[in-house]
C-alpha positions, 0 to 999 in steps of 0.5 A: 276348362273341360266339364267335370261331369265325368268325375262325379262317379270316379273309380273307387279309391283305396278306401272305396269312397270318393269325397262328396263335394257340396256347393250351396248358396244362400239365395236371398235378398240384395239387402246385406244388413237385416231389413224389413223395408226397401227390400229388392232381389235383383241379384236373383237375375244372376242365378241362371249364369251361376247354374250354367257355370255349375253344370259346366263343372259338374256341380249340383248346387243347393239354393237355400231360398228366403221368403223374400225371394220366393214371393217375388213372381219373377224371382220365383220363376227363376227358382222354378227353372233351377228346380227343373235343372240339376239343383236342389231348392232348400229353405233359408230363414231370415226371421227379421222379414219373414212373416208373421212379424210378431217380434220387435225388429232388434239385432238379437231377434235376427237369430232364429234360435232367440225367438220363442219356439212357437214363432220359429215354427210359424215363420218356418211354416210360412217360409216352407209354403212359399218355397214349395210354391216357387219350386214345385216341391216341399223343401227338405233341407234348411239353413238358418240366416246368420247361422242362428239355429237354436236348441228348439229349431230342430223340432220346428224343422221336423214339424215342417217336414225337413230332414236335413239342416246345414246351419252349423259352422264348426269352430266359429262363434256367433255369440259375439254377434247379437247373441248368436250361437257358438259352434266351437267344438261342433263336429266337422262330420255330418251328424244327427241333431236332437230337439232341445239339445246343444246343436254341437252335440251329436244325438244318435236318435236325433230327428234331423241330419246335420251337414255342417259347413266346412270351416276350421283350420288348415292343420289338425287337430282342430281343437288344438289349433283353435286354442292357439288361434284364440290365444293369438287373438287376445287383445293383449297379443293382437298388436303382435299380429301373431295370427297373420304371421302364423298364416304367412308361415303356413303354420295355421290359418282359420278358413271358412270354405267360401270364395268370398273369404278365402283363396282356392289355396286356403280352401284346398288346405282345409279340404285336405285336412277334412278329407284326412279327418274322414269327413267324406265330404266338403262344403263350399258356400256363398251368398247370392248377392255376391254374384252382382257387383256392389251388393255385398262387401265381398264383391264391390266390383265386377272384377271381384265377381269374376275373381270369385267364379275363378276361385271356385273353378280353381278349387274344384278342378284342383281338388278333383285332380287330387282325389276322386270326387262326387258332386251332390246336393245337401240333401243327397249328401246327408243320405249318402253319408248316412248310407255309408255309416259316415255320421259322427257318432253320439258321444264321440269327441268332435 
């Protein structure tokens, strides 16, 4: 297909604003499960291909980079090349293998928010220095590994110079996994976070801008369909497979905007719901191990990798044909939405 670069600044829509499209990648080690030993980063060799793919489509990606990637010399060189391209280099904290390693290696402590505030900041300082050395600039955007942001994380981020977070996954509950956070009820819009507060609650004077991932349901209102989904997923009703039936009938489907999990059709359905809700942006994300066959459960074969690329292209080109779009990095998106007055207001319903 032809490049979409010309679509990055389309004519104004009826509302005078195009939809911002964000593509972010968790740029991390090959090890799919948390590990401190035997770490490799071979998937990073796939990033030049991904960057060329993004440039052809007009996408301006954000690479959220871990300490393990930034401190391997040849991988750091690739990160530097991406920084010189039309991309943003953010930071991605895997606390279980980012120094200082003062905590026990146990599941609940793989969630950043479960660490003592001082240790969160110490790890962020080391991560920030490593990513800055690799990219040639201090990162301004951040994502927590396993989406494990906590109440005290925004203060640590602000102290390290970050301005934008992208760790919140609306309508997903990680508390079932190693005492992670629940993001059920978080806004699907961008908003401000305040230190010490629930990360689902917009704060007018919050020190951190939040650009959440795009996750939710293919129909609105999301809160209603979440209650339906939770009802269908109750153990007593699971044998009836009501969630699958609802999805097959087009009634409702839960979607995380990722070519790893969902089809272009489902991602487009969620995008339409988000655009109708007035978010002003959509964010697609993936993990870089998925770019190399056999490293993640989402791409066991080379064919699966190609399917993922095809899904991204189908999604982006179809969305751009339906509505004017503008591609932007995570940091740029936060600032554009802030300038537009499109942040979710404190105290309003999600």
